[in-house]
N, CA, C and O atoms as a Tinker XYZ file with bonds, in Angstrom:
   356  protein
     1  N    111.012000   40.039000   92.642000    73     2
     2  CA   109.916000   40.472000   92.661000    64     1     3
     3  C    110.270000   42.096000   92.658000    63     2     4     5
     4  O    111.416000   42.403000   92.987000    81     3
     5  N    109.402000   43.071000   92.327000    73     3     6
     6  CA   110.391000   44.120000   92.262000    64     5     7
     7  C    109.507000   45.315000   92.926000    63     6     8     9
     8  O    108.328000   45.020000   93.124000    81     7
     9  N    109.799000   46.240000   93.186000    73     7    10
    10  CA   109.390000   47.142000   94.223000    64     9    11
    11  C    108.791000   48.166000   92.989000    63    10    12    13
    12  O    109.180000   48.282000   91.827000    81    11
    13  N    107.764000   48.810000   93.664000    73    11    14
    14  CA   106.525000   49.550000   92.605000    64    13    15
    15  C    107.370000   51.347000   92.680000    63    14    16    17
    16  O    107.776000   52.016000   93.631000    81    15
    17  N    107.335000   51.607000   91.094000    73    15    18
    18  CA   108.375000   52.903000   91.261000    64    17    19
    19  C    107.252000   54.058000   91.678000    63    18    20    21
    20  O    106.124000   53.979000   91.193000    81    19
    21  N    107.463000   54.711000   92.234000    73    19    22
    22  CA   106.939000   56.414000   93.084000    64    21    23
    23  C    106.675000   57.154000   91.695000    63    22    24    25
    24  O    107.603000   57.864000   91.306000    81    23
    25  N    105.687000   57.094000   91.002000    73    23    26
    26  CA   105.316000   58.205000   89.991000    64    25    27
    27  C    105.368000   59.640000   90.417000    63    26    28    29
    28  O    105.516000   59.951000   91.598000    81    27
    29  N    105.250000   60.475000   89.489000    73    27    30
    30  CA   105.573000   61.684000   89.736000    64    29    31
    31  C    104.364000   62.486000   90.774000    63    30    32    33
    32  O    104.465000   63.399000   91.593000    81    31
    33  N    103.249000   61.687000   90.310000    73    31    34
    34  CA   101.683000   62.080000   90.812000    64    33    35
    35  C    101.751000   61.653000   92.499000    63    34    36    37
    36  O    101.418000   62.467000   93.360000    81    35
    37  N    102.103000   60.629000   92.743000    73    35    38
    38  CA   102.422000   59.435000   94.226000    64    37    39
    39  C    103.261000   60.364000   94.699000    63    38    40    41
    40  O    102.384000   61.226000   94.753000    81    39
    41  N    104.333000   60.996000   95.137000    73    39    42
    42  CA   105.716000   61.563000   95.746000    64    41    43
    43  C    104.790000   62.004000   96.862000    63    42    44    45
    44  O    103.599000   62.276000   96.707000    81    43
    45  N    105.395000   62.042000   97.891000    73    43    46
    46  CA   104.791000   63.036000   98.778000    64    45    47
    47  C    104.865000   64.684000   98.386000    63    46    48    49
    48  O    103.915000   65.441000   98.584000    81    47
    49  N    105.922000   65.035000   97.903000    73    47    50
    50  CA   106.232000   66.174000   97.509000    64    49    51
    51  C    104.952000   66.201000   96.068000    63    50    52    53
    52  O    104.183000   67.085000   96.446000    81    51
    53  N    104.827000   66.082000   95.753000    73    51    54
    54  CA   103.714000   66.338000   94.338000    64    53    55
    55  C    102.272000   66.364000   95.005000    63    54    56    57
    56  O    101.358000   66.973000   94.449000    81    55
    57  N    102.112000   65.795000   96.024000    73    55    58
    58  CA   100.965000   65.618000   96.721000    64    57    59
    59  C    100.740000   66.740000   97.919000    63    58    60    61
    60  O     99.563000   66.943000   98.220000    81    59
    61  N    101.672000   67.428000   98.575000    73    59    62
    62  CA   102.057000   68.559000   99.455000    64    61    63
    63  C    101.972000   69.768000   97.957000    63    62    64    65
    64  O    100.923000   70.388000   98.134000    81    63
    65  N    102.380000   70.079000   97.168000    73    63    66
    66  CA   102.501000   70.991000   96.232000    64    65    67
    67  C    100.961000   71.023000   95.210000    63    66    68    69
    68  O    100.707000   72.038000   94.561000    81    67
    69  N     99.921000   69.670000   95.173000    73    67    70
    70  CA    98.805000   70.092000   95.030000    64    69    71
    71  C     97.853000   70.603000   95.928000    63    70    72    73
    72  O     96.729000   70.932000   95.548000    81    71
    73  N     98.088000   70.658000   96.659000    73    71    74
    74  CA    97.067000   71.752000   97.685000    64    73    75
    75  C     97.108000   72.517000   97.448000    63    74    76    77
    76  O     98.044000   73.077000   96.877000    81    75
    77  N     95.735000   73.093000   97.883000    73    75    78
    78  CA    95.893000   74.979000   97.271000    64    77    79
    79  C     96.619000   75.624000   98.442000    63    78    80    81
    80  O     97.379000   76.456000   97.946000    81    79
    81  N     96.722000   75.626000   99.585000    73    79    82
    82  CA    97.403000   76.282000  101.011000    64    81    83
    83  C     97.738000   74.601000  101.535000    63    82    84    85
    84  O     97.009000   73.782000  102.095000    81    83
    85  N     99.066000   74.530000  101.109000    73    83    86
    86  CA   100.198000   73.403000  102.045000    64    85    87
    87  C     99.600000   73.519000  103.557000    63    86    88    89
    88  O     99.694000   74.605000  104.129000    81    87
    89  N     98.914000   72.278000  104.290000    73    87    90
    90  CA    98.394000   72.292000  105.451000    64    89    91
    91  C     99.601000   71.351000  106.183000    63    90    92    93
    92  O     99.939000   71.410000  107.365000    81    91
    93  N    100.083000   70.571000  105.254000    73    91    94
    94  CA   100.847000   69.273000  105.806000    64    93    95
    95  C     99.751000   68.123000  106.344000    63    94    96    97
    96  O     99.953000   67.328000  107.262000    81    95
    97  N     98.636000   68.234000  105.597000    73    95    98
    98  CA    97.589000   67.129000  105.861000    64    97    99
    99  C     97.598000   65.677000  104.932000    63    98   100   101
   100  O     97.152000   64.567000  105.221000    81    99
   101  N     98.407000   66.241000  103.496000    73    99   102
   102  CA    98.331000   65.324000  102.544000    64   101   103
   103  C     96.713000   65.254000  101.855000    63   102   104   105
   104  O     96.267000   64.153000  101.533000    81   103
   105  N     96.138000   66.128000  101.721000    73   103   106
   106  CA    94.969000   65.544000  101.092000    64   105   107
   107  C     93.683000   66.115000  101.949000    63   106   108   109
   108  O     92.540000   66.036000  101.499000    81   107
   109  N     94.062000   66.845000  103.549000    73   107   110
   110  CA    93.265000   66.741000  103.908000    64   109   111
   111  C     92.696000   65.947000  104.751000    63   110   112   113
   112  O     91.481000   65.858000  104.929000    81   111
   113  N     93.631000   65.273000  105.362000    73   111   114
   114  CA    93.388000   63.853000  106.121000    64   113   115
   115  C     92.401000   64.125000  107.409000    63   114   116   117
   116  O     91.471000   63.448000  107.848000    81   115
   117  N     92.991000   65.446000  107.870000    73   115   118
   118  CA    91.533000   66.027000  108.816000    64   117   119
   119  C     90.673000   67.026000  108.734000    63   118   120   121
   120  O     91.001000   68.038000  108.115000    81   119
   121  N     89.691000   66.947000  109.210000    73   119   122
   122  CA    88.632000   67.956000  108.623000    64   121   123
   123  C     89.119000   69.396000  109.042000    63   122   124   125
   124  O     89.734000   69.560000  110.096000    81   123
   125  N     88.772000   70.628000  108.024000    73   123   126
   126  CA    89.313000   71.900000  108.535000    64   125   127
   127  C     88.156000   72.768000  109.744000    63   126   128   129
   128  O     86.927000   72.703000  109.776000    81   127
   129  N     88.854000   73.345000  110.414000    73   127   130
   130  CA    88.260000   73.350000  111.603000    64   129   131
   131  C     87.400000   74.678000  110.938000    63   130   132   133
   132  O     87.686000   75.370000  109.961000    81   131
   133  N     85.954000   74.765000  112.087000    73   131   134
   134  CA    84.826000   75.570000  111.151000    64   133   135
   135  C     85.424000   77.021000  111.598000    63   134   136   137
   136  O     86.046000   77.262000  112.633000    81   135
   137  N     85.141000   77.757000  110.746000    73   135   138
   138  CA    85.225000   79.123000  111.444000    64   137   139
   139  C     84.193000   79.696000  112.005000    63   138   140   141
   140  O     83.066000   79.606000  111.517000    81   139
   141  N     84.468000   80.383000  113.145000    73   139   142
   142  CA    83.755000   81.062000  114.439000    64   141   143
   143  C     83.736000   82.466000  113.945000    63   142   144   145
   144  O     84.757000   83.082000  113.636000    81   143
   145  N     81.998000   83.150000  113.859000    73   143   146
   146  CA    82.061000   84.647000  114.082000    64   145   147
   147  C     82.142000   85.241000  115.035000    63   146   148   149
   148  O     81.667000   84.711000  116.039000    81   147
   149  N     82.670000   86.378000  115.144000    73   147   150
   150  CA    82.358000   86.916000  117.133000    64   149   151
   151  C     80.843000   86.937000  117.312000    63   150   152   153
   152  O     79.886000   87.005000  116.541000    81   151
   153  N     81.007000   86.848000  118.697000    73   151   154
   154  CA    79.765000   86.840000  119.322000    64   153   155
   155  C     78.978000   88.152000  119.212000    63   154   156   157
   156  O     79.825000   89.044000  119.154000    81   155
   157  N     77.833000   88.642000  119.160000    73   155   158
   158  CA    77.434000   89.717000  119.017000    64   157   159
   159  C     77.160000   90.511000  120.855000    63   158   160   161
   160  O     76.949000   89.806000  121.842000    81   159
   161  N     77.226000   91.788000  120.887000    73   159   162
   162  CA    76.930000   91.998000  122.486000    64   161   163
   163  C     75.439000   91.141000  123.365000    63   162   164   165
   164  O     75.370000   90.654000  124.494000    81   163
   165  N     74.252000   91.267000  122.096000    73   163   166
   166  CA    72.949000   90.126000  122.750000    64   165   167
   167  C     73.782000   89.048000  123.043000    63   166   168   169
   168  O     73.878000   88.780000  124.241000    81   167
   169  N     74.296000   88.483000  122.398000    73   167   170
   170  CA    74.891000   86.883000  122.518000    64   169   171
   171  C     75.552000   86.719000  123.786000    63   170   172   173
   172  O     75.381000   85.930000  124.715000    81   171
   173  N     76.573000   87.932000  123.526000    73   171   174
   174  CA    77.755000   87.457000  125.046000    64   173   175
   175  C     76.716000   88.000000  126.317000    63   174   176   177
   176  O     76.893000   87.525000  127.439000    81   175
   177  N     75.675000   88.970000  126.098000    73   175   178
   178  CA    75.066000   89.066000  127.512000    64   177   179
   179  C     74.462000   88.031000  127.777000    63   178   180   181
   180  O     74.687000   87.566000  128.894000    81   179
   181  N     73.419000   87.236000  126.813000    73   179   182
   182  CA    72.856000   85.558000  127.071000    64   181   183
   183  C     73.560000   85.026000  127.821000    63   182   184   185
   184  O     73.554000   84.805000  129.032000    81   183
   185  N     74.403000   84.757000  126.725000    73   183   186
   186  CA    75.897000   83.442000  127.484000    64   185   187
   187  C     76.180000   83.662000  129.069000    63   186   188   189
   188  O     76.185000   82.757000  129.903000    81   187
   189  N     76.387000   84.884000  129.294000    73   187   190
   190  CA    76.642000   85.336000  130.333000    64   189   191
   191  C     75.502000   85.424000  131.832000    63   190   192   193
   192  O     75.858000   85.286000  133.003000    81   191
   193  N     74.720000   85.572000  131.551000    73   191   194
   194  CA    72.969000   85.333000  132.414000    64   193   195
   195  C     72.919000   83.949000  132.139000    63   194   196   197
   196  O     72.419000   83.347000  133.089000    81   195
   197  N     73.234000   83.243000  131.240000    73   195   198
   198  CA    72.600000   81.449000  131.103000    64   197   199
   199  C     74.371000   80.819000  132.389000    63   198   200   201
   200  O     74.239000   79.837000  133.119000    81   199
   201  N     75.486000   81.473000  132.356000    73   199   202
   202  CA    76.388000   80.742000  133.079000    64   201   203
   203  C     76.288000   81.422000  134.733000    63   202   204   205
   204  O     76.703000   80.893000  135.764000    81   203
   205  N     75.587000   82.772000  134.581000    73   203   206
   206  CA    75.521000   83.444000  136.222000    64   205   207
   207  C     74.400000   82.501000  136.940000    63   206   208   209
   208  O     74.434000   82.321000  138.157000    81   207
   209  N     73.440000   81.932000  136.134000    73   207   210
   210  CA    72.158000   81.271000  136.815000    64   209   211
   211  C     72.467000   79.805000  137.286000    63   210   212   213
   212  O     71.906000   79.180000  138.186000    81   211
   213  N     73.725000   79.314000  136.277000    73   211   214
   214  CA    73.772000   78.059000  136.516000    64   213   215
   215  C     75.162000   78.201000  137.906000    63   214   216   217
   216  O     75.658000   77.120000  138.224000    81   215
   217  N     75.587000   79.198000  138.482000    73   215   218
   218  CA    76.575000   79.057000  139.197000    64   217   219
   219  C     76.144000   79.870000  140.283000    63   218   220   221
   220  O     76.964000   80.394000  141.036000    81   219
   221  N     74.770000   80.030000  140.433000    73   219   222
   222  CA    74.306000   80.903000  141.514000    64   221   223
   223  C     74.221000   80.148000  142.705000    63   222   224   225
   224  O     73.848000   79.012000  142.411000    81   223
   225  N     74.399000   80.274000  143.903000    73   223   226
   226  CA    74.692000   79.364000  145.339000    64   225   227
   227  C     75.422000   78.215000  144.553000    63   226   228   229
   228  O     74.947000   77.132000  144.893000    81   227
   229  N     76.179000   78.118000  143.841000    73   227   230
   230  CA    77.256000   76.906000  143.772000    64   229   231
   231  C     78.524000   77.214000  144.476000    63   230   232   233
   232  O     79.079000   78.313000  144.444000    81   231
   233  N     79.009000   76.004000  145.214000    73   231   234
   234  CA    80.100000   76.204000  145.779000    64   233   235
   235  C     80.762000   74.791000  145.913000    63   234   236   237
   236  O     80.059000   73.792000  146.064000    81   235
   237  N     82.441000   74.711000  145.842000    73   235   238
   238  CA    82.686000   73.482000  145.636000    64   237   239
   239  C     83.142000   72.785000  147.004000    63   238   240   241
   240  O     84.047000   73.146000  147.757000    81   239
   241  N     82.022000   71.372000  147.160000    73   239   242
   242  CA    81.870000   71.097000  147.960000    64   241   243
   243  C     83.542000   70.048000  148.573000    63   242   244   245
   244  O     83.471000   69.228000  149.488000    81   243
   245  N     84.542000   70.286000  147.998000    73   243   246
   246  CA    85.871000   69.302000  148.085000    64   245   247
   247  C     86.339000   70.159000  149.742000    63   246   248   249
   248  O     86.215000   71.349000  150.033000    81   247
   249  N     87.036000   68.710000  150.799000    73   247   250
   250  CA    87.527000   69.314000  151.457000    64   249   251
   251  C     89.035000   70.508000  151.256000    63   250   252   253
   252  O     89.520000   71.057000  152.246000    81   251
   253  N     89.465000   70.685000  150.147000    73   251   254
   254  CA    90.238000   71.796000  150.050000    64   253   255
   255  C     90.045000   73.042000  149.758000    63   254   256   257
   256  O     90.673000   74.053000  150.073000    81   255
   257  N     88.841000   72.832000  148.937000    73   255   258
   258  CA    87.770000   74.201000  148.796000    64   257   259
   259  C     87.495000   74.658000  150.295000    63   258   260   261
   260  O     87.804000   75.770000  150.723000    81   259
   261  N     86.909000   73.711000  150.998000    73   259   262
   262  CA    86.537000   74.259000  152.458000    64   261   263
   263  C     87.623000   74.480000  153.303000    63   262   264   265
   264  O     87.438000   75.049000  154.379000    81   263
   265  N     88.684000   74.124000  152.977000    73   263   266
   266  CA    89.991000   74.542000  153.877000    64   265   267
   267  C     90.294000   76.500000  153.301000    63   266   268   269
   268  O     90.260000   77.521000  153.988000    81   267
   269  N     90.516000   76.347000  152.072000    73   267   270
   270  CA    90.727000   77.629000  151.477000    64   269   271
   271  C     89.980000   78.770000  151.931000    63   270   272   273
   272  O     90.499000   79.822000  152.304000    81   271
   273  N     88.601000   78.504000  151.885000    73   271   274
   274  CA    87.649000   79.583000  152.315000    64   273   275
   275  C     87.562000   79.295000  153.850000    63   274   276   277
   276  O     86.677000   80.015000  154.311000    81   275
   277  N     87.973000   78.739000  154.545000    73   275   278
   278  CA    87.923000   78.723000  156.383000    64   277   279
   279  C     89.419000   79.942000  156.294000    63   278   280   281
   280  O     89.439000   80.978000  156.958000    81   279
   281  N     90.404000   79.573000  155.471000    73   279   282
   282  CA    91.524000   80.368000  155.731000    64   281   283
   283  C     91.121000   81.726000  155.248000    63   282   284   285
   284  O     91.815000   82.557000  155.835000    81   283
   285  N     90.480000   82.160000  154.612000    73   283   286
   286  CA    90.092000   83.449000  154.139000    64   285   287
   287  C     89.313000   84.598000  155.043000    63   286   288   289
   288  O     89.327000   85.824000  154.937000    81   287
   289  N     88.684000   83.797000  155.895000    73   287   290
   290  CA    87.500000   84.471000  156.783000    64   289   291
   291  C     88.224000   85.177000  157.740000    63   290   292   293
   292  O     89.209000   84.670000  158.277000    81   291
   293  N     87.800000   86.388000  158.028000    73   291   294
   294  CA    88.678000   87.288000  159.065000    64   293   295
   295  C     88.425000   86.345000  160.101000    63   294   296   297
   296  O     87.339000   85.800000  160.300000    81   295
   297  N     89.699000   86.136000  160.894000    73   295   298
   298  CA    90.080000   85.564000  162.091000    64   297   299
   299  C     89.534000   86.634000  163.391000    63   298   300   301
   300  O     89.236000   85.938000  164.361000    81   299
   301  N     89.343000   88.010000  163.646000    73   299   302
   302  CA    88.730000   88.719000  164.663000    64   301   303
   303  C     87.978000   88.266000  165.131000    63   302   304   305
   304  O     87.954000   88.055000  166.344000    81   303
   305  N     86.692000   87.817000  163.956000    73   303   306
   306  CA    85.513000   87.932000  164.210000    64   305   307
   307  C     85.138000   86.661000  165.165000    63   306   308   309
   308  O     85.722000   85.730000  164.611000    81   307
   309  N     84.607000   86.247000  166.073000    73   307   310
   310  CA    84.892000   85.011000  166.481000    64   309   311
   311  C     83.490000   85.223000  167.627000    63   310   312   313
   312  O     83.038000   86.333000  167.905000    81   311
   313  N     83.055000   84.164000  168.081000    73   311   314
   314  CA    81.705000   83.787000  169.195000    64   313   315
   315  C     82.289000   83.476000  170.315000    63   314   316   317
   316  O     83.041000   82.508000  170.431000    81   315
   317  N     81.912000   84.490000  171.491000    73   315   318
   318  CA    82.531000   84.277000  172.380000    64   317   319
   319  C     81.567000   83.658000  173.632000    63   318   320   321
   320  O     80.766000   84.493000  174.051000    81   319
   321  N     81.517000   82.478000  174.226000    73   319   322
   322  CA    80.666000   81.800000  174.890000    64   321   323
   323  C     80.415000   82.787000  176.177000    63   322   324   325
   324  O     81.427000   83.360000  176.580000    81   323
   325  N     78.954000   83.105000  177.002000    73   323   326
   326  CA    78.997000   83.859000  178.221000    64   325   327
   327  C     78.148000   82.556000  178.558000    63   326   328   329
   328  O     77.045000   82.268000  178.093000    81   327
   329  N     78.809000   81.928000  179.350000    73   327   330
   330  CA    78.086000   81.315000  180.596000    64   329   331
   331  C     77.030000   82.250000  181.514000    63   330   332   333
   332  O     75.819000   82.051000  181.600000    81   331
   333  N     77.813000   83.351000  182.200000    73   331   334
   334  CA    76.585000   83.975000  182.719000    64   333   335
   335  C     75.456000   84.607000  182.220000    63   334   336   337
   336  O     74.804000   85.361000  182.942000    81   335
   337  N     75.078000   84.335000  180.789000    73   335   338
   338  CA    73.911000   84.911000  180.698000    64   337   339
   339  C     73.580000   86.267000  180.868000    63   338   340   341
   340  O     72.405000   86.583000  181.057000    81   339
   341  N     74.747000   87.357000  180.811000    73   339   342
   342  CA    74.661000   88.413000  181.079000    64   341   343
   343  C     74.381000   89.640000  179.884000    63   342   344   345
   344  O     75.437000   89.502000  179.266000    81   343
   345  N     73.925000   90.331000  179.429000    73   343   346
   346  CA    73.982000   91.107000  178.254000    64   345   347
   347  C     75.562000   91.952000  178.187000    63   346   348   349
   348  O     76.321000   92.148000  179.135000    81   347
   349  N     75.706000   92.267000  177.069000    73   347   350
   350  CA    77.324000   92.964000  176.991000    64   349   351
   351  C     76.533000   94.262000  177.637000    63   350   352   353
   352  O     75.355000   94.401000  177.967000    81   351
   353  N     77.621000   95.120000  177.679000    73   351   354
   354  CA    77.385000   96.594000  178.157000    64   353   355
   355  C     77.918000   97.296000  176.974000    63   354   356
   356  O     77.921000   98.526000  176.935000    81   355
């Protein structure tokens, strides 16, 4: 049994050189990435408004986030219990 000989058209080098701009995908095995136009200022403003509305009043409920929030609260302000029920002077 003989092994098939590579013709000049089937060699990897020939396939690479046959591409208009060599991309390394040998015949565009992966689809090309779509071209995205820059956003207009109106689109950016709408996107920012949508994000702000979605994130309004949201907070991370995890224990780590609660610990971080507690750590950054001012410690000099605290409630002092008044057992005599007198008004402060």
